[in-house]
Steps between C-alpha positions, in 0.01 A plus 500: 500500500157391629497794736563738212206354304260515798596859581457613137154341474386652830607849392318459167176394678510801739566747214215343303248539784600860566484615141169324437332684789656832402392466132142427607487798738637728227238374251215552753613858573525582129155359413340663803642837386363441146155427647513820704604703198207358295262573788626862525471553120139367506402728790659804341329421169156476657564818699589689178178375339294624797671838469412508127135434597495775756649751258251395232189563713641844600513621136236780446354343188446170688344679797256679271414170328332662199763528226521143380755583230738669745467217752581246229806701399620503865449124530682429170791724608540305822485170308770616261725596796436169677446234224417230757158662550298275275181701554398816696142615516259733685152372578195705602317423825266264311798291381498611134852571366521871420853515360779246454836451330457475125119503562494132599180405700357854480123469533528156662399426855751395763258527791551136597877504488670479844724797430204729433305381810792538733644811335183707581594512862886500527831440325480132398758246372377170344717195487623314187213389274423401141359741242120496454350793309839601355618160380366558145543877504874521558770407241590125495832398663704190556358435848140556629425839652528507877442811716536659839224769552508833678196727545401814694195729522490829302372810687410830338619840627225500763603154627201320342544147363480501118649162401785250524834484319636147455835375370592153368875458554636226270676213679788552260601772745593239759674285237717795401600566858604133547695507171694806601570353840642175362702649211784405461512230775169318442583298184851419614411376847144362435350750746115517472259753656145406606216730612240301694158611620395433857294193387816339351427589134814574298450836326845517341759232469649229281297350217274232627463651850311816416131498612557175691500463880799419716536423869878504558678565825635832371143622405362412849800668666449816295144526638626483858827696488476863380877540501567230241748211515638200303457120513622184324201303383378246242243628249221301321727438203721285725794739497660664803523877498653764720212750533493858627170664581331828600153648523351824357253736667615452857460870589247625239133409502462601134789271393411158361618213718736278289769257599825557299703173463843483334630143448816345358567126455728374777763355261526835320509704822778274643691462167785711634520264801503196270787644295690581821436151638648332190806725517549439870484122455736508201761731672469319834550158335806618311657653811423180699652282231816714485538482879464122503764459230730739676459322836568163338825602337618700797447208732691268265787745487518538875481125574737378223827558696354327803401203286852458367640500857230259606585254221867500598411438862270208407782339306736537794236358727465196274871428536653671198804657660655663193208741437616862509277749672440784247596859574194705402517886462133570421431691826662543836323231700569223245859616459557490869344155520704352222831646628427376847431145366824496303709614797331276752445178301712295747269609786182416309344302776574751767338782305201302356253649741617855412459423125137390556434818699652709225277326241187582703606862537557527126154362414336745746678799340392387154139475616509845667641667190245324279222620728627861498519489120143367483373784729674763294357361173147480641513866626625618163231305320225645722626856450514459119149346485349773713663778301394352171138443614472856636628647178258304273199575727577872518549533122175329410290671765637838402427438132136396567429780744658761267282384207185536711583835661623666182162429340291608799262787435580672828823625657658228715745565788655244740691592809655309794434550871751788507311687223775434240354467148579165342265506197369779275320431178452697175163645605665635823760674281224664293284590800765632744783615270785289657668244286542145632871550540449818702231347724637161597719512813353828624255554784141524384427786745763724336376436146116493501368579849416870557701656784194551724405134472841338557474475877157332484629262231796399717283443806254294296767267372650452849153427648436231236844334530477493882131419550362390164226764491446767237214695346688518167591135426250336258284817478453744218573857612546841336799723583756735351819372341816707431614525137864523398452864402364587848128528433253282680242288315197311636519121477298199605732253668455140602775353729560132551738313729705183449690349793838361397737273690736793547257787565206674332413612147246773439349524152292794375296574188440867427233642265477866393158642607546858378216468251275332756550790750442754226173331421412502868568873515298555185200315651532709818501814290189382313325447833553869583407640156158576348482290180296753297676827577840374620462722810556372854188313621319512835747265661798716398313812615438344841880449537601845374258726699634399850855542373422854372341593832804371688735704280281812559530454880883477474527811272212687667333564159149463367362206305183542284277209388274549193197265456332545161278331244379580147177693472283333243707185464194273511346693214808439280483130581128475425521697175830383346563167674752362750791513250452877471475521875830316542661728243373808687640363828846453336506858366369640829774322691765630256383867537486460878855366505620794286328761721704414814866460586700177450542473877120496554305174501205446264297182555177348375282350777213351298272591205540871435635581850854642514715639783809729506751530785675844500811529723734785605225769510526823700129595516148386407506758218771297325266195503201699373711643216595153384132403515400789272779400259360146480142632434624725220678202342186286516275758335684451166315261267606133504562357151391136511527253215140535382383819672598825678368548856504788754511415865592669826619379842400556862794515737496460882811618684620404852816652645715337769662749742776320705471751785124512531388163354750266657221258611338467151580175319497408127142372517368823654693709242350298213147522648538879536598534131216267397238713682649818351460356150128424558465853634647627172241302306216636707624852433485452123792280404812607305657655805748450782367477855726497809401259777488599866644311798151488653375323184718199575 
């Protein structure tokens, strides 16, 4: 019985130690993942604010910097779309606020504010700070105003510095991100998120810790380790916490450097382990008690027949001759013994040694059977305990992880080392079109990896599993993902890795970047377009002229290049003002576009200088005919807003002949047309002049 008790207690201790370690590791992984999600949300939020700022300074009204009412409308519109902008303003080069949301601080000087000083030179981000000029200007709220600043210089259409736009982003933005991250698990599991500046100041956290300084082990580790991690530590309040940490701005110089710390009290984090521990002790104790009772009664039952025989023998040994040896039928050995004693009572002395030997054999068999019974019971107990512990642990871990992933803002996918999908959250269903039931159990390559990328994906996974190296793990990359309906969509993906005792687990968060790429294409298009006339600019022209000449060589056809300006444009500017000049340029560009074919290129180089690339021509006469058509169009009066003007144009033409001018490049062709235009001006203007090869 003592052996049964010792074995039961030993098994309980081993199970307790294993489950304690496993519960702590699970809690650390969960909190580290929450810290990483908070870091990623902060970085994406700051990146979106920087994009807002870049779009704002590209608006034509802002670049002109003269229409205060229009600028204020633009700023108010942005604030209504993003309510966390507490204040947005544009300051002139002298620091006086030109326009601001709701007119706040207009006419005030911000020349001494850090965001204005730094924003004159570059895109600038200022760390968390209290409100100064705006404290009494903004509506009162429950908590004091705290801001993160962004600023950038404003350049006019000619690239000249005309002011600074600054934004005060309310710190309620970060609080909202933390609240979304923790809902619905934060209140239930006492999970707390802290954002800590590099000097240890708590910018966001529990009441009583904000705007105080800390120097915990997790904070120091977050400054050293860019990849994040988790520790068990004691905080200044005397309580022990399991703490996950990460760090923002590791790969972006414009990103503010914050430590993100997610903590949970150790008793709460290990509550599942405590419940399991109590159940294991209770069940183990009951099983041990049952085994002890069974062993006691079984032993008594086995030994009882032997005791009756022993008593009879003792009486005979004491001299009582009329004692009858009982015939016992409990089991074969005792029955054989008793029958033998009855039949051989007269030869008792002769067989005494054999009787003693038989007694010893009987005791040994009883001990062996008891031992085998004990081993069987112990093995059964261990199997039951292990199965029960595994079931509880898996149920609780799955419930916690499901709550977190279902409320994640990005698509989440988990796969094992064979690429089999084991987790697929709601955002993944919305982004990729596959339901969770359809996705789990299938290979990730067959569902979301485009066909031309599958081989590279397979090689990358094998390289990491075999050698531990990968350019994808723990990096944010952009690639194409395959939707359920077959189309590809651009995503930003971050892949993490967790080593398990039975293999590998790869986790990935996917974010749709379709809008981001569209914005990038829009900005690229803006870089190639003249803002005033919407025609291609000099940069676009420099790309298209060599392409047109290459097509002409392949087709053995002529290409003509027109170089022209407006005769008398300076007089219109001087007499009616620059606004009238801009209006004339717009109408001139429109007539020029209408005078040529859709396949021809019309571009504005600078000022009143325009160029036209004519392709698929058969002779120089074709080019001169188009030039005369343009001159006729420009002789018609131009109806401006406040006046009617008459102008003309001087056109210089250069023609590229693939057979004879094969050595002429785009620069020589442009120079030839430029000289021809000045020749047209010398000959009286309002005419088309054909350049010669020798002119180049």
